[in-house]
N, C-alpha and C positions, 0 to 999 in steps of 0.2 A: 784371665781365663778366656779361652777362645770359645766362640759359639759353634765351631765346626762340629763338635761332638753332639750338640743338642739340636741344632738346625743345620740342614745340608746347604741351604742358601743363606748367605750372609746379607744382612740388611745394609742398605745404602745410606740411609739417614735415620734420625731419631723417630720420625713419623712411621716409617716402614717397620722399624724395630718394635714400636708400640702396637702396631697392627698384628705383627707376627707373634709377639709374646706380650700379651696384655699385662697391666700392672696386677700384682698379686699372684702371678704364676710361680709355682714352686719348682725349682730345678734342684733335684737331689744331688748333693755332692758330698764327697768325703774330704775332710780337712786334715791334712797331715802337718801339724805345726813344726815338727822336727825337720821337715824337708824345706828346700828353698826353690824358688823359681816356678817353672811350669808344673813340676811334680807335686807342689804343695796342695793344690786343689784338683781333684779328679772327679769326673762325673760318675754317678752310679748308673751303669747301664743294665746290670743284672743284680738281683738281690744277693747278698752274701748268704752262705749256708745257715748262719745263726739266725738271720732274719726270716729265712724260709721256715726253719724249725719253729720259731716263735709263732709265726702266723698259722702254721699247721696245728700247733698246740692250742691256740685260741679257737681256731675253727672246730677242732675236735671237742673241746670242752663246751663250746656253745651248743653242740648237737648231742652231747652225751645224755643230758637230762631228758629231752624228749624221747630219745630211743629207749632209755630205761623205763620211762613212763609207758611207752607203747608196749614193751614186754610185760610190764605189770598188768596193764589192761587185758592183754591177751591171756595171761595166766589166770586172771580173775574170771574171764569169760569161759575159759576151759574148765575151771573148777566148778562154775555154775552149771555148765552143760553136763558135766559128769554127775553132779548132784541131782540135776533134773532127770537124767536118764535113769539113775538108780531109784529115784522115787517112782517113776513110771513103771519100772519093772516090778517094784513091790506091790503097786496097786493092780497090776495086770494079773497077778497070781491069785 
């Protein structure tokens, strides 16, 4: 696999490679076992649509409960305000 897609400048030696890309760096790639040669491993430059959909679904589900809770609190406050106003009107007459 070539570094050209991941890094624009190619390292000259192992020391420069370790400074540019430290140990433990994750380089996302697709592995196509049916292909051979250069086409077997390809860099993931943009996320595929299925991955974007999954991330959006997780993001939405993580925020759904707080939003529903906020609507519940607002509805309860509105109900309490209506109840309080009706009690005030009864005592005013």
